[in-house]
C-alpha positions in Angstrom: 6.1 -38.3 -42.4 5.1 -34.7 -43.9 4.9 -31.6 -41.8 0.7 -30.8 -41.1 0.2 -27.3 -41.8 -3.0 -25.3 -42.1 -4.6 -24.1 -45.2 -7.4 -22.3 -43.8 -9.1 -21.7 -40.8 -13.2 -21.5 -41.1 -15.9 -20.3 -39.1 -17.9 -23.9 -39.0 -16.7 -27.5 -39.2 -19.2 -27.7 -42.2 -17.0 -25.3 -43.7 -13.8 -27.1 -43.7 -15.2 -30.5 -43.8 -16.2 -29.2 -47.6 -12.9 -27.7 -48.2 -11.2 -31.0 -46.9 -13.4 -33.0 -49.3 -12.8 -30.3 -52.1 -8.8 -31.2 -51.8 -9.2 -34.7 -51.0 -11.4 -35.1 -54.6 -8.5 -33.8 -56.1 -5.9 -36.4 -54.6 -4.9 -33.9 -52.1 -4.9 -35.5 -48.6 -6.7 -33.0 -46.1 -8.5 -33.3 -42.6 -10.0 -31.2 -40.3 -8.6 -30.1 -36.6 -11.1 -28.4 -34.4 -10.6 -27.6 -30.6 -14.3 -27.9 -29.9 -14.7 -31.2 -27.6 -16.4 -32.9 -30.3 -18.6 -30.0 -30.5 -19.7 -29.2 -27.0 -17.9 -25.9 -27.3 -19.4 -23.5 -29.5 -16.8 -22.6 -32.9 -16.5 -18.9 -31.3 -14.7 -20.2 -28.4 -12.9 -22.7 -30.1 -10.9 -20.3 -32.9 -13.1 -22.5 -35.6 -11.7 -25.1 -37.6 -8.6 -25.8 -39.5 -7.9 -27.7 -42.6 -4.8 -29.1 -42.3 -2.3 -31.0 -45.8 0.8 -32.2 -45.5 3.3 -29.2 -46.5 4.2 -30.8 -49.9 0.4 -30.4 -51.2 0.4 -26.5 -50.2 0.5 -25.0 -53.4 -1.3 -27.4 -55.6 -4.0 -26.9 -52.8 -3.2 -23.5 -52.8 -4.1 -23.1 -56.6 -7.0 -25.6 -56.2 -8.8 -23.4 -53.8 -8.0 -20.1 -55.9 -9.5 -21.6 -59.0 -13.1 -23.0 -57.4 -13.5 -20.0 -54.4 -17.0 -18.9 -55.0 -16.5 -15.5 -53.3 -14.5 -14.7 -56.8 -17.4 -14.2 -58.7 
């Protein structure tokens, strides 16, 4: 089993789910990790939501996210 690493931390679970979906649609397995007690705690207290991927997919994931970053106007 490959080691899971964070590709990024996002302020909301929804943003993390969108990024994970983009990765999944490109064939990169991704999952969201959020220590928010199932939504009981606000993200301001929990540190946000992380998107985790296999370490072996890091380069492909970084390329995909850099190529589709909406902030790169």
